[in-house]
C-alpha positions, 0 to 999 in steps of 0.5 A: 087268872081265875077260873070262873066256869067250866062248860063242856071242854072250855075252862074260862078265865078272869084275868085280874089287875090289881091295885098296888097294896091291894088286900082281900079285905078291900072293898074297891070298885071293879070292872070286867072287860070283854074283848071284841071279835065278832063273837068269833075270836078275839083275846082278853089282851085287848083290854089289858092296857086298860086294866093296867091303868084302871088298876093303877087308879084303884079299881080291881080291873079284869078281862074275861074270856068267853066262848068264840066260834073259832075256838069253841064252835059256839054261837053268839047265845053262848058268848052272852051266857058266858058273859052273864056267868062271869059277872055272876061269878065276880059278884059272888066272889066279891068278898075274896076279891077285895070287890065292892059288889055294888060298884061293879062295872062292865065294859068291852069293845064291839062284840064285847061292848054288846056282851057288857051292854046285854049283861045289863039289859037282856034277861035271857041266855042264863047258863044252865046251872048258874046261881040265878040268885046272883044278879049279873047286871053291871052298875055302869057301862063303859062301851068302846064302838058296841055293837048293841043293835042286833035287829034286822040290818044290824050287827050279827042279825043273820046269826041270831035272827031266830032270837034277835029280840031277845039278843039285842040290847038296843031292843031291851032298854028298860027303867033300871039300865045302868048309866053308860059312857059310849065311844064311836068313831063317825066312820064306823061301818057297823053302827051308824051314827043315828043309832048311837044317838037313838041309843042314848035317847032311849036310855034317857027316856027311861031315866038313865044317864047315858054319855056319847062320844063321836070321833070325826072320821074314826073307824071301827076299833079306832080306840084300841091301843097300838104300840106305835102310839094311838091318841084315840086309846088315850082319849077314850080312856081319859073320858072313861076315867071322868065318867068312872070318877063322876060315879065315885069309882075313882077319885082325883083327875085323870093320870093321862094327858088331856085329849087333843083329838076332835071329839063331839060330846053328847050328854043325855038329857033325862026326862 
């Protein structure tokens, strides 16, 4: 665990998972995961299994802490500032970490999926004192039921409505957005399927590849690892692996069983 930021009484760390034999002189692709919990709580441990797997495949896989309301009395705005700080810190320390700063993805689930998407699309909420010469934008996105629509009727709107147009990634899609893969259950109570399809359409409209996987009958947080078994954890991680491989971040076939759960796959059509 490496400290990436100290703000007020909060000391925030990046939890790093390295491939076997990793050296600081390597230039490996990387990914930073942000946990879910409505910007209220949660733990980086949510993505430990994802990190362990991706590290076994050759990536420098990370899970970031950030300020949450239940611990720090913070708002979603501070959570986003921390996520942008984390991405800047990782890229700025690429040489010591053994990372290729041009192959740095962001991932996350629910509110963490929002943060990952926002580091790519939202221009506001930089932490005062951050070195703004280092870009926080990831080169790719891996999103597990992200709550990326924060406008009226969307997740978190009542908490951020004074600045929702700045805060909502859905409303800040523009040319240069990184390629993304997105996973949702069709019974997600926080993000209706039509909005997920519209996000994909808007990404394609600005020339960005965006893949969407919809899992029939599944609810919010369906993708999480569970000790008693979770085929959807394996299925979504399998598709995340294929996506990262297509970008040149990984090589060879996924080291996971072929998914057997029902899924609707939507490939973006770039205009």
